C-alpha positions in Angstrom: 6.0 15.2 -4.4 8.2 14.4 -6.4 7.8 10.6 -7.9 10.7 9.4 -6.5 9.4 10.2 -3.2 6.2 9.3 -3.9 7.3 5.9 -5.0 9.5 5.2 -2.2 6.8 6.3 0.8 4.1 3.9 -0.9 7.1 1.0 -1.6 7.8 1.7 2.3 3.8 1.4 3.5 3.2 -1.9 1.6 6.3 -3.1 2.6 4.9 -2.6 6.2 1.7 -4.1 5.0 3.5 -7.6 4.2 5.5 -7.3 7.7 2.5 -7.2 9.5 0.9 -9.8 7.8 4.3 -12.5 8.3 4.6 -11.2 12.1 1.1 -11.2 13.4 -0.9 -13.4 11.0 -3.3 -12.8 8.6 -6.0 -12.7 11.6 -4.4 -10.7 13.6 -3.1 -7.9 11.2 -6.5 -7.9 9.2 -7.8 -4.3 11.0 -3.8 -3.3 10.7 -4.3 -4.0 6.7 -7.5 -2.0 6.2 -6.4 0.9 7.4 -3.0 0.9 5.6 -4.8 -0.1 2.4 -7.5 2.9 3.1 -4.2 4.8 3.8 -2.7 4.3 0.3 -5.8 5.2 -1.4 -6.0 8.2 0.3 -3.0 8.9 -0.5 -2.6 8.1 -4.0 -6.0 10.6 -4.8 -3.9 13.1 -2.5 -0.7 12.9 -4.2 -1.5 11.8 -8.0 -5.1 11.6 -8.8 -4.6 11.7 -12.5 -2.2 9.5 -12.4 0.4 11.4 -14.5 3.1 11.1 -10.9 3.8 7.8 -11.1 1.7 5.8 -13.6 1.1 3.2 -10.5 -2.0 1.8 -9.5 -1.5 1.7 -5.5 -4.3 0.6 -4.8 -4.4 -2.6 -7.5 -1.0 -3.0 -6.2 -1.1 -2.9 -2.4 -4.5 -4.9 -2.9 -2.2 -7.6 -5.4 0.6 -7.5 -2.7 -1.8 -8.7 0.5 -3.0 -11.5 -1.5 0.2 -13.1 -2.7 1.4 -12.5 0.9 -1.5 -14.2 2.9 -0.5 -17.0 0.7 
């Protein structure tokens, strides 16, 4: 996995969770959002456990993005 591929993948996944919130609404999207958050955390641990590949805390990034999208 390259830095570019990981960044693109994670940004795409995070964009998907934002769309789910906007399309389904917060109440209906919560279960899907939790699964996406879990997946992002799993992927981060697998591909970038030490944070050296991207230097991004994806868990924090997705948490902040969810809060912004919730409004």
